[in-house]
KEDO-945100 format. One record per atom (N, C-alpha, C): atom name; x, y, z; residue in three letters. Coordinates in Angstrom, 1 decimal, m for minus. Layout:
# residues N
at = CA | c1 = X | c2 = Y | c3 = Z | aa = ALA
...
This chain:
# residues 109
at = N | c1 = m9.8 | c2 = 15.3 | c3 = m66.7 | aa = UNK
at = CA | c1 = m9.9 | c2 = 15.9 | c3 = m65.5 | aa = UNK
at = C | c1 = m10.9 | c2 = 15.3 | c3 = m64.6 | aa = UNK
at = N | c1 = m10.6 | c2 = 15.0 | c3 = m63.4 | aa = UNK
at = CA | c1 = m11.5 | c2 = 14.3 | c3 = m62.5 | aa = UNK
at = C | c1 = m12.4 | c2 = 15.3 | c3 = m61.8 | aa = UNK
at = N | c1 = m13.6 | c2 = 14.9 | c3 = m61.6 | aa = UNK
at = CA | c1 = m14.5 | c2 = 15.7 | c3 = m60.8 | aa = UNK
at = C | c1 = m14.7 | c2 = 15.1 | c3 = m59.4 | aa = UNK
at = N | c1 = m14.7 | c2 = 16.0 | c3 = m58.5 | aa = UNK
at = CA | c1 = m14.9 | c2 = 15.5 | c3 = m57.1 | aa = UNK
at = C | c1 = m16.4 | c2 = 15.1 | c3 = m56.9 | aa = UNK
at = N | c1 = m16.5 | c2 = 14.0 | c3 = m56.1 | aa = UNK
at = CA | c1 = m17.9 | c2 = 13.5 | c3 = m55.9 | aa = UNK
at = C | c1 = m18.5 | c2 = 14.5 | c3 = m54.9 | aa = UNK
at = N | c1 = m19.8 | c2 = 14.8 | c3 = m55.1 | aa = UNK
at = CA | c1 = m20.5 | c2 = 15.7 | c3 = m54.2 | aa = UNK
at = C | c1 = m21.1 | c2 = 14.8 | c3 = m53.2 | aa = UNK
at = N | c1 = m21.0 | c2 = 15.3 | c3 = m51.9 | aa = UNK
at = CA | c1 = m21.6 | c2 = 14.6 | c3 = m50.8 | aa = UNK
at = C | c1 = m23.1 | c2 = 15.0 | c3 = m50.8 | aa = UNK
at = N | c1 = m23.9 | c2 = 14.0 | c3 = m50.4 | aa = UNK
at = CA | c1 = m25.3 | c2 = 14.4 | c3 = m50.3 | aa = UNK
at = C | c1 = m25.5 | c2 = 15.4 | c3 = m49.1 | aa = UNK
at = N | c1 = m26.4 | c2 = 16.3 | c3 = m49.3 | aa = UNK
at = CA | c1 = m26.6 | c2 = 17.3 | c3 = m48.3 | aa = UNK
at = C | c1 = m27.9 | c2 = 16.9 | c3 = m47.6 | aa = UNK
at = N | c1 = m27.9 | c2 = 17.0 | c3 = m46.2 | aa = UNK
at = CA | c1 = m29.1 | c2 = 16.6 | c3 = m45.4 | aa = UNK
at = C | c1 = m30.1 | c2 = 17.7 | c3 = m45.7 | aa = UNK
at = N | c1 = m31.4 | c2 = 17.2 | c3 = m45.8 | aa = UNK
at = CA | c1 = m32.4 | c2 = 18.2 | c3 = m46.1 | aa = UNK
at = C | c1 = m32.6 | c2 = 19.1 | c3 = m44.9 | aa = UNK
at = N | c1 = m32.8 | c2 = 20.4 | c3 = m45.2 | aa = UNK
at = CA | c1 = m33.0 | c2 = 21.4 | c3 = m44.2 | aa = UNK
at = C | c1 = m34.3 | c2 = 21.1 | c3 = m43.5 | aa = UNK
at = N | c1 = m34.3 | c2 = 21.3 | c3 = m42.2 | aa = UNK
at = CA | c1 = m35.5 | c2 = 21.1 | c3 = m41.4 | aa = UNK
at = C | c1 = m35.8 | c2 = 22.3 | c3 = m40.6 | aa = UNK
at = N | c1 = m37.0 | c2 = 22.5 | c3 = m40.3 | aa = UNK
at = CA | c1 = m37.4 | c2 = 23.7 | c3 = m39.5 | aa = UNK
at = C | c1 = m37.6 | c2 = 23.3 | c3 = m38.1 | aa = UNK
at = N | c1 = m37.4 | c2 = 22.1 | c3 = m37.7 | aa = UNK
at = CA | c1 = m37.6 | c2 = 21.6 | c3 = m36.4 | aa = UNK
at = C | c1 = m36.4 | c2 = 22.0 | c3 = m35.5 | aa = UNK
at = N | c1 = m36.7 | c2 = 22.2 | c3 = m34.2 | aa = UNK
at = CA | c1 = m35.6 | c2 = 22.5 | c3 = m33.3 | aa = UNK
at = C | c1 = m34.6 | c2 = 21.3 | c3 = m33.2 | aa = UNK
at = N | c1 = m33.3 | c2 = 21.6 | c3 = m33.1 | aa = UNK
at = CA | c1 = m32.4 | c2 = 20.5 | c3 = m33.0 | aa = UNK
at = C | c1 = m32.6 | c2 = 19.7 | c3 = m31.7 | aa = UNK
at = N | c1 = m32.4 | c2 = 18.4 | c3 = m31.8 | aa = UNK
at = CA | c1 = m32.6 | c2 = 17.5 | c3 = m30.7 | aa = UNK
at = C | c1 = m31.3 | c2 = 17.5 | c3 = m29.8 | aa = UNK
at = N | c1 = m31.5 | c2 = 17.8 | c3 = m28.6 | aa = UNK
at = CA | c1 = m30.4 | c2 = 17.7 | c3 = m27.6 | aa = UNK
at = C | c1 = m30.4 | c2 = 16.4 | c3 = m26.9 | aa = UNK
at = N | c1 = m29.2 | c2 = 15.8 | c3 = m26.7 | aa = UNK
at = CA | c1 = m29.2 | c2 = 14.5 | c3 = m26.1 | aa = UNK
at = C | c1 = m29.6 | c2 = 14.7 | c3 = m24.6 | aa = UNK
at = N | c1 = m30.2 | c2 = 13.6 | c3 = m24.1 | aa = UNK
at = CA | c1 = m30.6 | c2 = 13.6 | c3 = m22.7 | aa = UNK
at = C | c1 = m29.4 | c2 = 13.7 | c3 = m21.8 | aa = UNK
at = N | c1 = m29.4 | c2 = 14.4 | c3 = m20.7 | aa = UNK
at = CA | c1 = m28.3 | c2 = 14.4 | c3 = m19.8 | aa = UNK
at = C | c1 = m27.9 | c2 = 13.0 | c3 = m19.3 | aa = UNK
at = N | c1 = m26.7 | c2 = 12.8 | c3 = m19.2 | aa = UNK
at = CA | c1 = m26.2 | c2 = 11.5 | c3 = m18.6 | aa = UNK
at = C | c1 = m26.7 | c2 = 11.3 | c3 = m17.2 | aa = UNK
at = N | c1 = m27.1 | c2 = 10.1 | c3 = m16.9 | aa = UNK
at = CA | c1 = m27.5 | c2 = 9.9 | c3 = m15.5 | aa = UNK
at = C | c1 = m26.3 | c2 = 10.0 | c3 = m14.6 | aa = UNK
at = N | c1 = m26.6 | c2 = 10.5 | c3 = m13.4 | aa = UNK
at = CA | c1 = m25.5 | c2 = 10.6 | c3 = m12.4 | aa = UNK
at = C | c1 = m25.2 | c2 = 9.2 | c3 = m11.9 | aa = UNK
at = N | c1 = m24.0 | c2 = 8.9 | c3 = m11.7 | aa = UNK
at = CA | c1 = m23.7 | c2 = 7.5 | c3 = m11.2 | aa = UNK
at = C | c1 = m24.3 | c2 = 7.3 | c3 = m9.9 | aa = UNK
at = N | c1 = m24.7 | c2 = 6.0 | c3 = m9.7 | aa = UNK
at = CA | c1 = m25.3 | c2 = 5.6 | c3 = m8.4 | aa = UNK
at = C | c1 = m24.2 | c2 = 5.6 | c3 = m7.3 | aa = UNK
at = N | c1 = m24.5 | c2 = 6.2 | c3 = m6.2 | aa = UNK
at = CA | c1 = m23.5 | c2 = 6.3 | c3 = m5.1 | aa = UNK
at = C | c1 = m23.3 | c2 = 4.9 | c3 = m4.6 | aa = UNK
at = N | c1 = m22.0 | c2 = 4.5 | c3 = m4.5 | aa = UNK
at = CA | c1 = m21.7 | c2 = 3.2 | c3 = m4.0 | aa = UNK
at = C | c1 = m20.8 | c2 = 3.5 | c3 = m2.7 | aa = UNK
at = N | c1 = m20.5 | c2 = 2.4 | c3 = m2.0 | aa = UNK
at = CA | c1 = m19.7 | c2 = 2.6 | c3 = m0.8 | aa = UNK
at = C | c1 = m18.3 | c2 = 3.2 | c3 = m1.2 | aa = UNK
at = N | c1 = m17.8 | c2 = 4.1 | c3 = m0.4 | aa = UNK
at = CA | c1 = m16.5 | c2 = 4.7 | c3 = m0.7 | aa = UNK
at = C | c1 = m15.5 | c2 = 3.6 | c3 = m0.6 | aa = UNK
at = N | c1 = m14.5 | c2 = 3.7 | c3 = m1.5 | aa = UNK
at = CA | c1 = m13.4 | c2 = 2.7 | c3 = m1.4 | aa = UNK
at = C | c1 = m12.5 | c2 = 3.1 | c3 = m0.3 | aa = UNK
at = N | c1 = m12.0 | c2 = 2.2 | c3 = 0.5 | aa = UNK
at = CA | c1 = m11.1 | c2 = 2.6 | c3 = 1.6 | aa = UNK
at = C | c1 = m9.8 | c2 = 3.1 | c3 = 1.0 | aa = UNK
at = N | c1 = m9.1 | c2 = 3.9 | c3 = 1.7 | aa = UNK
at = CA | c1 = m7.8 | c2 = 4.4 | c3 = 1.2 | aa = UNK
at = C | c1 = m6.9 | c2 = 3.2 | c3 = 1.1 | aa = UNK
at = N | c1 = m6.0 | c2 = 3.3 | c3 = 0.1 | aa = UNK
at = CA | c1 = m5.1 | c2 = 2.2 | c3 = 0.0 | aa = UNK
at = C | c1 = m4.2 | c2 = 2.0 | c3 = 1.2 | aa = UNK
at = N | c1 = m3.9 | c2 = 0.8 | c3 = 1.5 | aa = UNK
at = CA | c1 = m3.1 | c2 = 0.5 | c3 = 2.7 | aa = UNK
at = C | c1 = m1.7 | c2 = 1.0 | c3 = 2.5 | aa = UNK
at = N | c1 = m1.2 | c2 = 1.6 | c3 = 3.5 | aa = UNK
at = CA | c1 = 0.2 | c2 = 2.1 | c3 = 3.4 | aa = UNK
at = C | c1 = 1.1 | c2 = 0.9 | c3 = 3.3 | aa = UNK
at = N | c1 = 2.1 | c2 = 1.0 | c3 = 2.5 | aa = UNK
at = CA | c1 = 3.0 | c2 = m0.1 | c3 = 2.3 | aa = UNK
at = C | c1 = 3.8 | c2 = m0.4 | c3 = 3.6 | aa = UNK
at = N | c1 = 4.1 | c2 = 0.6 | c3 = 4.3 | aa = UNK
at = CA | c1 = 4.8 | c2 = 0.4 | c3 = 5.6 | aa = UNK
at = C | c1 = 4.2 | c2 = 1.4 | c3 = 6.6 | aa = UNK
at = N | c1 = 4.3 | c2 = 1.0 | c3 = 7.8 | aa = UNK
at = CA | c1 = 3.9 | c2 = 2.0 | c3 = 8.9 | aa = UNK
at = C | c1 = 4.7 | c2 = 3.2 | c3 = 8.8 | aa = UNK
at = N | c1 = 4.0 | c2 = 4.4 | c3 = 9.0 | aa = UNK
at = CA | c1 = 4.7 | c2 = 5.7 | c3 = 8.8 | aa = UNK
at = C | c1 = 5.2 | c2 = 6.2 | c3 = 10.1 | aa = UNK
at = N | c1 = 5.4 | c2 = 5.5 | c3 = 11.1 | aa = UNK
at = CA | c1 = 5.8 | c2 = 6.0 | c3 = 12.4 | aa = UNK
at = C | c1 = 7.0 | c2 = 5.2 | c3 = 13.0 | aa = UNK
at = N | c1 = 7.6 | c2 = 5.8 | c3 = 14.0 | aa = UNK
at = CA | c1 = 8.7 | c2 = 5.1 | c3 = 14.7 | aa = UNK
at = C | c1 = 8.2 | c2 = 4.8 | c3 = 16.1 | aa = UNK
at = N | c1 = 8.8 | c2 = 3.8 | c3 = 16.7 | aa = UNK
at = CA | c1 = 8.5 | c2 = 3.4 | c3 = 18.0 | aa = UNK
at = C | c1 = 9.6 | c2 = 3.8 | c3 = 19.0 | aa = UNK
at = N | c1 = 9.2 | c2 = 4.0 | c3 = 20.2 | aa = UNK
at = CA | c1 = 10.1 | c2 = 4.3 | c3 = 21.3 | aa = UNK
at = C | c1 = 10.9 | c2 = 3.0 | c3 = 21.7 | aa = UNK
at = N | c1 = 12.1 | c2 = 3.2 | c3 = 22.1 | aa = UNK
at = CA | c1 = 12.9 | c2 = 2.0 | c3 = 22.5 | aa = UNK
at = C | c1 = 12.3 | c2 = 1.2 | c3 = 23.6 | aa = UNK
at = N | c1 = 11.4 | c2 = 1.8 | c3 = 24.4 | aa = UNK
at = CA | c1 = 10.8 | c2 = 1.0 | c3 = 25.6 | aa = UNK
at = C | c1 = 9.6 | c2 = 0.2 | c3 = 25.2 | aa = UNK
at = N | c1 = 9.1 | c2 = 0.4 | c3 = 24.0 | aa = UNK
at = CA | c1 = 7.9 | c2 = m0.4 | c3 = 23.6 | aa = UNK
at = C | c1 = 8.2 | c2 = m1.8 | c3 = 23.4 | aa = UNK
at = N | c1 = 7.2 | c2 = m2.7 | c3 = 23.6 | aa = UNK
at = CA | c1 = 7.4 | c2 = m4.1 | c3 = 23.7 | aa = UNK
at = C | c1 = 7.0 | c2 = m4.8 | c3 = 22.4 | aa = UNK
at = N | c1 = 7.7 | c2 = m5.7 | c3 = 21.8 | aa = UNK
at = CA | c1 = 7.4 | c2 = m6.5 | c3 = 20.6 | aa = UNK
at = C | c1 = 6.7 | c2 = m7.8 | c3 = 21.0 | aa = UNK
at = N | c1 = 5.6 | c2 = m8.1 | c3 = 20.2 | aa = UNK
at = CA | c1 = 4.9 | c2 = m9.4 | c3 = 20.4 | aa = UNK
at = C | c1 = 5.0 | c2 = m10.0 | c3 = 19.0 | aa = UNK
at = N | c1 = 5.5 | c2 = m11.2 | c3 = 19.0 | aa = UNK
at = CA | c1 = 5.6 | c2 = m12.0 | c3 = 17.7 | aa = UNK
at = C | c1 = 4.2 | c2 = m12.7 | c3 = 17.5 | aa = UNK
at = N | c1 = 3.6 | c2 = m12.5 | c3 = 16.4 | aa = UNK
at = CA | c1 = 2.3 | c2 = m13.0 | c3 = 16.1 | aa = UNK
at = C | c1 = 2.3 | c2 = m14.3 | c3 = 15.3 | aa = UNK
at = N | c1 = 3.4 | c2 = m14.8 | c3 = 14.8 | aa = UNK
at = CA | c1 = 3.5 | c2 = m16.0 | c3 = 14.0 | aa = UNK
at = C | c1 = 4.2 | c2 = m17.1 | c3 = 14.7 | aa = UNK
at = N | c1 = 3.8 | c2 = m18.3 | c3 = 14.5 | aa = UNK
at = CA | c1 = 4.5 | c2 = m19.4 | c3 = 15.2 | aa = UNK
at = C | c1 = 5.9 | c2 = m19.8 | c3 = 14.7 | aa = UNK
at = N | c1 = 6.0 | c2 = m19.7 | c3 = 13.3 | aa = UNK
at = CA | c1 = 7.3 | c2 = m20.0 | c3 = 12.8 | aa = UNK
at = C | c1 = 7.8 | c2 = m18.8 | c3 = 12.0 | aa = UNK
at = N | c1 = 9.1 | c2 = m18.8 | c3 = 11.7 | aa = UNK
at = CA | c1 = 9.7 | c2 = m17.8 | c3 = 10.9 | aa = UNK
at = C | c1 = 9.3 | c2 = m17.8 | c3 = 9.5 | aa = UNK
at = N | c1 = 8.6 | c2 = m16.8 | c3 = 9.0 | aa = UNK
at = CA | c1 = 8.1 | c2 = m16.9 | c3 = 7.6 | aa = UNK
at = C | c1 = 9.0 | c2 = m16.3 | c3 = 6.6 | aa = UNK
at = N | c1 = 10.2 | c2 = m15.9 | c3 = 7.0 | aa = UNK
at = CA | c1 = 11.1 | c2 = m15.2 | c3 = 6.1 | aa = UNK
at = C | c1 = 12.1 | c2 = m16.1 | c3 = 5.5 | aa = UNK
at = N | c1 = 12.8 | c2 = m15.7 | c3 = 4.4 | aa = UNK
at = CA | c1 = 13.8 | c2 = m16.5 | c3 = 3.8 | aa = UNK
at = C | c1 = 15.0 | c2 = m15.6 | c3 = 3.6 | aa = UNK
at = N | c1 = 16.2 | c2 = m16.2 | c3 = 3.4 | aa = UNK
at = CA | c1 = 17.4 | c2 = m15.4 | c3 = 3.1 | aa = UNK
at = C | c1 = 17.9 | c2 = m14.7 | c3 = 4.3 | aa = UNK
at = N | c1 = 18.5 | c2 = m13.5 | c3 = 4.0 | aa = UNK
at = CA | c1 = 19.1 | c2 = m12.7 | c3 = 5.1 | aa = UNK
at = C | c1 = 18.1 | c2 = m12.2 | c3 = 6.1 | aa = UNK
at = N | c1 = 16.8 | c2 = m11.9 | c3 = 5.6 | aa = UNK
at = CA | c1 = 15.8 | c2 = m11.4 | c3 = 6.5 | aa = UNK
at = C | c1 = 15.4 | c2 = m12.5 | c3 = 7.5 | aa = UNK
at = N | c1 = 15.6 | c2 = m13.7 | c3 = 7.2 | aa = UNK
at = CA | c1 = 15.2 | c2 = m14.8 | c3 = 8.1 | aa = UNK
at = C | c1 = 16.1 | c2 = m14.7 | c3 = 9.4 | aa = UNK
at = N | c1 = 17.3 | c2 = m14.5 | c3 = 9.2 | aa = UNK
at = CA | c1 = 18.2 | c2 = m14.4 | c3 = 10.4 | aa = UNK
at = C | c1 = 17.8 | c2 = m13.1 | c3 = 11.2 | aa = UNK
at = N | c1 = 17.5 | c2 = m12.0 | c3 = 10.5 | aa = UNK
at = CA | c1 = 17.1 | c2 = m10.8 | c3 = 11.3 | aa = UNK
at = C | c1 = 15.7 | c2 = m11.1 | c3 = 12.0 | aa = UNK
at = N | c1 = 14.8 | c2 = m11.8 | c3 = 11.4 | aa = UNK
at = CA | c1 = 13.5 | c2 = m12.0 | c3 = 12.0 | aa = UNK
at = C | c1 = 13.7 | c2 = m13.0 | c3 = 13.2 | aa = UNK
at = N | c1 = 14.7 | c2 = m13.8 | c3 = 13.1 | aa = UNK
at = CA | c1 = 15.0 | c2 = m14.8 | c3 = 14.2 | aa = UNK
at = C | c1 = 15.4 | c2 = m14.0 | c3 = 15.5 | aa = UNK
at = N | c1 = 15.8 | c2 = m12.8 | c3 = 15.4 | aa = UNK
at = CA | c1 = 16.2 | c2 = m12.0 | c3 = 16.6 | aa = UNK
at = C | c1 = 15.0 | c2 = m11.5 | c3 = 17.3 | aa = UNK
at = N | c1 = 13.8 | c2 = m11.5 | c3 = 16.7 | aa = UNK
at = CA | c1 = 12.5 | c2 = m11.1 | c3 = 17.4 | aa = UNK
at = C | c1 = 12.2 | c2 = m12.1 | c3 = 18.5 | aa = UNK
at = N | c1 = 11.9 | c2 = m11.5 | c3 = 19.7 | aa = UNK
at = CA | c1 = 11.4 | c2 = m12.4 | c3 = 20.8 | aa = UNK
at = C | c1 = 10.2 | c2 = m11.7 | c3 = 21.4 | aa = UNK
at = N | c1 = 9.2 | c2 = m12.4 | c3 = 21.8 | aa = UNK
at = CA | c1 = 8.0 | c2 = m11.8 | c3 = 22.4 | aa = UNK
at = C | c1 = 8.5 | c2 = m11.3 | c3 = 23.8 | aa = UNK
at = N | c1 = 8.1 | c2 = m10.1 | c3 = 24.1 | aa = UNK
at = CA | c1 = 8.5 | c2 = m9.4 | c3 = 25.4 | aa = UNK
at = C | c1 = 9.7 | c2 = m8.6 | c3 = 25.2 | aa = UNK
at = N | c1 = 10.4 | c2 = m8.7 | c3 = 24.1 | aa = UNK
at = CA | c1 = 11.6 | c2 = m7.9 | c3 = 23.9 | aa = UNK
at = C | c1 = 11.2 | c2 = m6.5 | c3 = 23.6 | aa = UNK
at = N | c1 = 12.1 | c2 = m5.5 | c3 = 24.0 | aa = UNK
at = CA | c1 = 11.8 | c2 = m4.1 | c3 = 23.7 | aa = UNK
at = C | c1 = 12.3 | c2 = m3.8 | c3 = 22.3 | aa = UNK
at = N | c1 = 11.8 | c2 = m2.7 | c3 = 21.7 | aa = UNK
at = CA | c1 = 12.3 | c2 = m2.3 | c3 = 20.4 | aa = UNK
at = C | c1 = 13.8 | c2 = m2.0 | c3 = 20.5 | aa = UNK
at = N | c1 = 14.2 | c2 = m1.3 | c3 = 21.6 | aa = UNK
at = CA | c1 = 15.6 | c2 = m1.0 | c3 = 21.7 | aa = UNK
at = C | c1 = 16.5 | c2 = m2.2 | c3 = 21.8 | aa = UNK
at = N | c1 = 16.0 | c2 = m3.2 | c3 = 22.5 | aa = UNK
at = CA | c1 = 16.8 | c2 = m4.5 | c3 = 22.6 | aa = UNK
at = C | c1 = 16.9 | c2 = m5.2 | c3 = 21.2 | aa = UNK
at = N | c1 = 15.8 | c2 = m5.1 | c3 = 20.4 | aa = UNK
at = CA | c1 = 15.9 | c2 = m5.7 | c3 = 19.1 | aa = UNK
at = C | c1 = 16.9 | c2 = m5.0 | c3 = 18.2 | aa = UNK
at = N | c1 = 16.8 | c2 = m3.6 | c3 = 18.2 | aa = UNK
at = CA | c1 = 17.7 | c2 = m2.8 | c3 = 17.4 | aa = UNK
at = C | c1 = 19.1 | c2 = m3.1 | c3 = 17.8 | aa = UNK
at = N | c1 = 19.4 | c2 = m3.1 | c3 = 19.1 | aa = UNK
at = CA | c1 = 20.8 | c2 = m3.4 | c3 = 19.5 | aa = UNK
at = C | c1 = 21.2 | c2 = m4.8 | c3 = 19.1 | aa = UNK
at = N | c1 = 20.4 | c2 = m5.8 | c3 = 19.2 | aa = UNK
at = CA | c1 = 20.7 | c2 = m7.1 | c3 = 18.8 | aa = UNK
at = C | c1 = 21.0 | c2 = m7.2 | c3 = 17.3 | aa = UNK
at = N | c1 = 20.2 | c2 = m6.5 | c3 = 16.5 | aa = UNK
at = CA | c1 = 20.4 | c2 = m6.5 | c3 = 15.1 | aa = UNK
at = C | c1 = 21.7 | c2 = m5.8 | c3 = 14.7 | aa = UNK
at = N | c1 = 22.0 | c2 = m4.7 | c3 = 15.3 | aa = UNK
at = CA | c1 = 23.2 | c2 = m3.9 | c3 = 15.1 | aa = UNK
at = C | c1 = 24.4 | c2 = m4.8 | c3 = 15.5 | aa = UNK
at = N | c1 = 24.3 | c2 = m5.5 | c3 = 16.6 | aa = UNK
at = CA | c1 = 25.4 | c2 = m6.4 | c3 = 17.1 | aa = UNK
at = C | c1 = 25.6 | c2 = m7.5 | c3 = 16.1 | aa = UNK
at = N | c1 = 24.6 | c2 = m7.9 | c3 = 15.3 | aa = UNK
at = CA | c1 = 24.7 | c2 = m9.0 | c3 = 14.4 | aa = UNK
at = C | c1 = 25.3 | c2 = m8.5 | c3 = 13.0 | aa = UNK
at = N | c1 = 25.6 | c2 = m7.1 | c3 = 13.0 | aa = UNK
at = CA | c1 = 26.2 | c2 = m6.6 | c3 = 11.8 | aa = UNK
at = C | c1 = 25.3 | c2 = m5.9 | c3 = 10.8 | aa = UNK
at = N | c1 = 24.1 | c2 = m5.6 | c3 = 11.3 | aa = UNK
at = CA | c1 = 23.1 | c2 = m4.9 | c3 = 10.4 | aa = UNK
at = C | c1 = 23.0 | c2 = m3.4 | c3 = 10.7 | aa = UNK
at = N | c1 = 22.8 | c2 = m2.6 | c3 = 9.8 | aa = UNK
at = CA | c1 = 22.6 | c2 = m1.2 | c3 = 10.1 | aa = UNK
at = C | c1 = 21.4 | c2 = m0.9 | c3 = 10.9 | aa = UNK
at = N | c1 = 21.5 | c2 = 0.1 | c3 = 11.7 | aa = UNK
at = CA | c1 = 20.3 | c2 = 0.5 | c3 = 12.6 | aa = UNK
at = C | c1 = 19.1 | c2 = 0.8 | c3 = 11.7 | aa = UNK
at = N | c1 = 19.3 | c2 = 1.5 | c3 = 10.6 | aa = UNK
at = CA | c1 = 18.2 | c2 = 1.8 | c3 = 9.7 | aa = UNK
at = C | c1 = 17.5 | c2 = 0.5 | c3 = 9.2 | aa = UNK
at = N | c1 = 18.2 | c2 = m0.5 | c3 = 8.9 | aa = UNK
at = CA | c1 = 17.6 | c2 = m1.8 | c3 = 8.4 | aa = UNK
at = C | c1 = 16.8 | c2 = m2.4 | c3 = 9.5 | aa = UNK
at = N | c1 = 17.3 | c2 = m2.4 | c3 = 10.8 | aa = UNK
at = CA | c1 = 16.5 | c2 = m2.9 | c3 = 11.9 | aa = UNK
at = C | c1 = 15.2 | c2 = m2.2 | c3 = 12.0 | aa = UNK
at = N | c1 = 15.2 | c2 = m0.9 | c3 = 11.9 | aa = UNK
at = CA | c1 = 13.9 | c2 = m0.1 | c3 = 12.0 | aa = UNK
at = C | c1 = 13.0 | c2 = m0.4 | c3 = 10.8 | aa = UNK
at = N | c1 = 13.6 | c2 = m0.6 | c3 = 9.6 | aa = UNK
at = CA | c1 = 12.8 | c2 = m0.9 | c3 = 8.4 | aa = UNK
at = C | c1 = 12.2 | c2 = m2.3 | c3 = 8.6 | aa = UNK
at = N | c1 = 12.9 | c2 = m3.2 | c3 = 9.1 | aa = UNK
at = CA | c1 = 12.3 | c2 = m4.6 | c3 = 9.4 | aa = UNK
at = C | c1 = 11.1 | c2 = m4.5 | c3 = 10.3 | aa = UNK
at = N | c1 = 11.2 | c2 = m3.7 | c3 = 11.3 | aa = UNK
at = CA | c1 = 10.1 | c2 = m3.5 | c3 = 12.3 | aa = UNK
at = C | c1 = 8.9 | c2 = m3.0 | c3 = 11.5 | aa = UNK
at = N | c1 = 9.1 | c2 = m1.9 | c3 = 10.7 | aa = UNK
at = CA | c1 = 7.9 | c2 = m1.4 | c3 = 10.0 | aa = UNK
at = C | c1 = 7.3 | c2 = m2.4 | c3 = 9.0 | aa = UNK
at = N | c1 = 8.1 | c2 = m3.2 | c3 = 8.3 | aa = UNK
at = CA | c1 = 7.6 | c2 = m4.2 | c3 = 7.4 | aa = UNK
at = C | c1 = 6.9 | c2 = m5.3 | c3 = 8.1 | aa = UNK
at = N | c1 = 7.5 | c2 = m5.7 | c3 = 9.2 | aa = UNK
at = CA | c1 = 6.9 | c2 = m6.8 | c3 = 10.0 | aa = UNK
at = C | c1 = 5.5 | c2 = m6.4 | c3 = 10.6 | aa = UNK
at = N | c1 = 5.4 | c2 = m5.2 | c3 = 11.1 | aa = UNK
at = CA | c1 = 4.1 | c2 = m4.7 | c3 = 11.6 | aa = UNK
at = C | c1 = 3.1 | c2 = m4.6 | c3 = 10.5 | aa = UNK
at = N | c1 = 3.5 | c2 = m4.0 | c3 = 9.4 | aa = UNK
at = CA | c1 = 2.6 | c2 = m3.8 | c3 = 8.3 | aa = UNK
at = C | c1 = 2.1 | c2 = m5.1 | c3 = 7.7 | aa = UNK
at = N | c1 = 2.8 | c2 = m6.2 | c3 = 7.8 | aa = UNK
at = CA | c1 = 2.4 | c2 = m7.5 | c3 = 7.3 | aa = UNK
at = C | c1 = 1.9 | c2 = m8.4 | c3 = 8.4 | aa = UNK
at = N | c1 = 1.7 | c2 = m7.9 | c3 = 9.6 | aa = UNK
at = CA | c1 = 1.0 | c2 = m8.7 | c3 = 10.6 | aa = UNK
at = C | c1 = 1.9 | c2 = m9.8 | c3 = 11.2 | aa = UNK
at = N | c1 = 3.2 | c2 = m9.7 | c3 = 11.1 | aa = UNK
at = CA | c1 = 4.1 | c2 = m10.7 | c3 = 11.7 | aa = UNK
at = C | c1 = 4.4 | c2 = m10.4 | c3 = 13.2 | aa = UNK
at = N | c1 = 4.4 | c2 = m9.1 | c3 = 13.5 | aa = UNK
at = CA | c1 = 4.6 | c2 = m8.7 | c3 = 14.9 | aa = UNK
at = C | c1 = 3.7 | c2 = m7.6 | c3 = 15.2 | aa = UNK
at = N | c1 = 3.5 | c2 = m7.3 | c3 = 16.5 | aa = UNK
at = CA | c1 = 2.9 | c2 = m6.1 | c3 = 17.0 | aa = UNK
at = C | c1 = 3.8 | c2 = m5.4 | c3 = 18.0 | aa = UNK
at = N | c1 = 3.6 | c2 = m4.1 | c3 = 18.1 | aa = UNK
at = CA | c1 = 4.5 | c2 = m3.3 | c3 = 19.0 | aa = UNK
at = C | c1 = 3.5 | c2 = m2.5 | c3 = 19.8 | aa = UNK
at = N | c1 = 3.6 | c2 = m2.6 | c3 = 21.1 | aa = UNK
at = CA | c1 = 2.7 | c2 = m1.8 | c3 = 22.0 | aa = UNK
at = C | c1 = 3.5 | c2 = m1.1 | c3 = 23.1 | aa = UNK
């Protein structure tokens, strides 16, 4: 028959238990800015004017053709109409505007 090993017992002390020191409060640093929205969260009126901010078309694939429809001085309504006339859904034209503004390719005022 095996006997269990006895664990050593810590000697009893009459001293008060030691409490750990409170953790130091973290040093206040500059607040982190809110994460940038992936896309602008608003719609523009059809009368507002588009300004192209890049010299050449930075897009590739199907979006390149849609970006080519942007003209400085063109209104939002004119761009959406041109995009729809090119066979794109109206929703996609509005989504392109939001993406292009969010990425600094165009501005709308």
